[in-house]
C-alpha positions as CSV (number, residue, x, y, z in Angstrom):
1,N,73.5,26.8,-23.7
2,P,70.3,24.8,-24.2
3,N,72.1,22.5,-26.7
4,S,75.0,21.7,-24.4
5,I,73.5,18.3,-23.5
6,D,73.9,17.3,-27.1
7,I,77.7,17.6,-27.0
8,V,78.4,16.4,-23.5
9,L,81.3,13.9,-23.4
10,R,80.3,10.5,-21.9
11,I,83.2,8.8,-20.2
12,Y,83.5,5.9,-17.7
13,Q,84.4,6.7,-14.1
14,N,87.8,5.4,-12.9
15,D,86.3,2.4,-11.1
16,E,84.2,1.6,-14.1
17,I,87.3,1.7,-16.3
18,L,89.1,-0.8,-14.0
19,S,86.1,-3.1,-14.1
20,V,85.8,-3.1,-17.9
21,E,89.5,-3.4,-18.4
22,S,89.7,-6.3,-16.0
23,H,86.8,-8.0,-17.7
24,I,88.4,-7.6,-21.2
25,Q,91.7,-9.0,-20.1
26,K,90.1,-11.9,-18.3
27,T,87.7,-12.8,-21.1
28,F,89.6,-11.9,-24.3
29,G,93.3,-11.7,-23.4
30,D,96.1,-9.4,-22.4
31,I,95.8,-5.9,-23.9
32,S,99.0,-5.3,-25.9
33,A,98.3,-2.0,-27.7
34,M,95.7,0.7,-28.0
35,F,94.4,3.1,-30.7
36,Q,93.6,6.1,-28.6
37,E,90.7,8.4,-29.3
38,T,91.7,11.9,-30.4
39,T,88.5,13.6,-31.6
40,G,85.7,12.3,-29.4
41,S,83.2,15.0,-28.4
42,D,80.3,12.7,-27.5
43,V,81.8,9.4,-26.3
44,W,85.4,8.6,-25.9
45,V,86.2,5.3,-27.7
46,D,89.6,3.8,-27.4
47,I,90.3,0.5,-29.3
48,Y,92.2,-2.1,-27.3
49,V,94.3,-4.6,-29.3
50,I,94.8,-8.2,-28.1
51,N,97.5,-10.0,-29.9
52,P,97.1,-13.5,-31.4
53,T,98.0,-16.4,-29.1
54,E,98.5,-20.1,-29.7
55,N,95.0,-20.9,-28.5
56,R,93.4,-17.8,-30.2
57,N,95.3,-17.3,-33.4
58,F,93.7,-13.9,-34.3
59,Y,93.7,-10.3,-33.2
60,T,90.9,-9.2,-31.1
61,L,89.9,-5.5,-31.2
62,V,87.7,-4.3,-28.3
63,T,86.1,-0.9,-27.8
64,M,86.6,0.8,-24.5
65,G,84.2,3.7,-23.8
66,M,81.1,3.1,-25.8
67,G,79.4,1.8,-22.7
68,A,79.7,5.1,-20.9
69,Y,76.7,6.2,-22.9
70,E,73.4,4.7,-21.6
71,M,71.2,3.8,-24.6
72,T,67.5,4.2,-24.4
73,T,66.1,0.6,-24.0
74,P,62.6,-0.8,-23.8
75,L,61.0,-1.4,-20.4
76,G,62.5,-4.5,-18.9
77,A,65.7,-4.4,-20.9
78,E,67.7,-2.1,-18.6
79,N,70.6,-4.5,-18.5
80,F,71.2,-3.9,-22.2
81,K,71.6,-0.1,-22.1
82,R,75.4,-0.2,-22.1
83,S,77.5,-2.1,-24.6
84,E,81.0,-2.5,-26.0
85,L,82.0,-4.0,-29.4
86,L,84.7,-6.4,-30.6
87,M,86.0,-7.6,-33.9
88,T,88.5,-10.4,-34.7
89,L,91.1,-10.1,-37.5
90,P,93.6,-12.5,-39.0
91,P,97.0,-12.9,-37.3
92,D,98.8,-11.2,-40.2
93,W,96.6,-8.1,-40.3
94,D,98.4,-4.8,-40.9
95,F,97.3,-2.0,-38.7
96,S,98.9,0.8,-40.7
97,E,96.8,4.0,-40.3
98,S,97.9,5.1,-43.7
99,N,96.4,2.0,-45.4
100,E,92.6,2.2,-45.5
101,N,92.5,-1.4,-46.7
102,S,93.7,-2.4,-43.2
103,F,92.6,0.4,-40.9
104,W,88.8,0.3,-41.7
105,P,88.0,-2.0,-38.7
106,I,89.2,0.7,-36.3
107,R,87.2,3.4,-38.1
108,W,84.1,1.3,-38.2
109,L,84.2,0.1,-34.6
110,R,84.2,3.8,-33.6
111,A,81.4,4.7,-36.1
112,I,79.2,1.9,-34.8
113,A,80.0,2.8,-31.2
114,R,78.6,6.3,-31.9
115,A,75.5,5.1,-33.7
116,P,73.3,5.0,-30.6
117,I,74.1,8.7,-29.9
118,N,73.8,9.9,-33.6
119,E,70.6,7.9,-34.3
120,N,69.1,7.9,-30.8
121,S,68.9,4.1,-31.1
122,C,69.7,1.1,-29.1
123,L,72.2,-1.5,-30.4
124,S,71.6,-5.1,-29.5
125,I,72.0,-8.6,-30.8
126,G,71.0,-8.8,-34.5
127,H,71.3,-5.1,-35.1
128,A,72.6,-4.4,-38.6
129,I,74.5,-1.4,-39.9
130,E,75.0,-0.5,-43.6
131,S,77.5,1.6,-45.4
132,D,76.9,3.5,-48.6
133,H,80.0,1.9,-50.0
134,S,82.5,-0.9,-49.4
135,F,84.6,-0.7,-46.3
136,S,87.8,-0.5,-48.3
137,Y,89.2,-0.9,-51.8
138,N,90.0,-4.6,-51.3
139,T,86.6,-5.9,-50.3
140,R,82.9,-5.8,-51.2
141,L,81.9,-6.1,-47.6
142,S,79.7,-3.0,-46.9
143,A,77.6,-3.8,-43.8
144,A,77.8,-5.4,-40.4
145,I,75.7,-7.3,-37.9
146,L,76.1,-7.5,-34.1
147,L,76.2,-11.1,-32.8
148,F,77.2,-12.7,-29.5
149,P,81.0,-13.0,-29.2
150,M,82.3,-16.2,-30.7
151,V,86.0,-16.0,-29.6
152,S,85.6,-18.7,-27.0
153,P,82.8,-21.3,-27.4
154,D,83.0,-22.3,-23.7
155,I,81.9,-18.8,-22.5
156,E,78.2,-18.4,-22.3
157,D,78.0,-14.9,-20.8
158,Y,80.3,-12.2,-22.0
159,S,78.7,-9.3,-20.1
160,C,80.6,-7.3,-17.5
161,Q,79.2,-6.0,-14.2
162,L,80.1,-2.5,-13.2
163,P,80.6,-1.4,-9.5
164,N,77.1,-0.1,-9.5
165,N,75.8,-3.5,-10.6
166,E,74.8,-2.3,-14.1
167,C,75.8,-4.5,-17.0
168,V,77.9,-3.9,-20.1
169,Q,77.0,-6.2,-22.9
170,F,79.7,-7.2,-25.4
171,Y,78.8,-7.8,-29.1
172,Q,80.9,-9.1,-31.9
173,V,80.8,-7.0,-35.2
174,V,80.6,-9.4,-38.2
175,P,81.0,-7.7,-41.6
176,L,78.4,-8.6,-44.3
177,Y,77.8,-8.2,-48.0
178,K,74.8,-6.2,-49.0
179,E,72.9,-9.3,-50.2
180,E,73.4,-10.9,-46.8
181,L,72.1,-7.8,-45.1
182,K,69.0,-7.8,-47.3
183,Y,68.5,-11.5,-46.4
184,C,68.7,-10.5,-42.7
185,H,66.1,-7.8,-43.2
186,T,63.7,-10.2,-44.9
187,H,64.3,-13.0,-42.5
188,D,66.1,-12.5,-39.2
189,W,69.6,-12.6,-37.8
190,E,69.4,-16.2,-36.6
191,E,68.4,-17.4,-40.1
192,L,71.3,-15.4,-41.5
193,L,73.7,-17.0,-39.0
194,D,72.3,-20.4,-40.1
195,L,73.0,-19.5,-43.7
196,M,76.6,-18.6,-42.8
197,C,77.1,-21.8,-40.9
198,L,76.3,-23.8,-44.0
199,D,79.9,-23.1,-45.0
200,D,82.1,-25.6,-43.1
201,D,84.9,-23.0,-43.2
202,F,82.8,-20.2,-41.7
203,S,84.8,-18.2,-39.2
204,H,84.2,-15.2,-37.0
205,I,87.6,-13.9,-38.1
206,V,87.2,-11.1,-40.7
207,N,88.1,-12.2,-44.2
208,P,87.8,-9.3,-46.7
209,T,87.4,-11.8,-49.6
210,R,85.3,-14.5,-48.0
211,P,82.5,-16.0,-50.0
212,N,79.1,-14.2,-50.2
213,Y,76.9,-16.7,-48.4
214,Y,73.8,-15.4,-50.0
215,E,75.2,-16.0,-53.5
216,T,76.6,-19.3,-52.5
217,F,73.7,-20.9,-50.8
218,M,70.6,-19.2,-52.0
219,P,69.0,-20.3,-55.4
């Protein structure tokens, strides 16, 4: 079948799984639960759940499997061809699969993880993703941007080295309003981050009803 390459399932080798899992637990915390992939036909993306702790009072969701796919990168950027994603949620978040108001982070992490395959693109820092509608009924957030992880300010390099010495980069998914996304397109991701940080209460933890920083700080 000449089209078989289009539907090949990309998965980590066993030793790669051990390396990535070890890195996740060392960097983000103990894995307490998992939303297992059930329909993957191109890349197998499980979602690991790391429970809140006293020092990190938030849930951390981390993809496991996105990095099995090697993205096409510019010459000289080979270390960025593999990546995984994370998102942080409040400690009282409800993960009920029957409630779209709370389950959308799982769905969107998987959707973003498949974007490089579906769009033949390369995701990296500052990459923005837009939805045609809000993520759920209880929020106007409808886009997201990839930033360096912010769960621990004392960590400078979140990347994981595989047994073959290739790197897996970890990016944090930060939801946006459409106005913030437009500002990012007309400026750049660093200026958008500067805009967000004008709010003393800015946090990397998802808040479905947080202020719209464009509306708050732009004239």
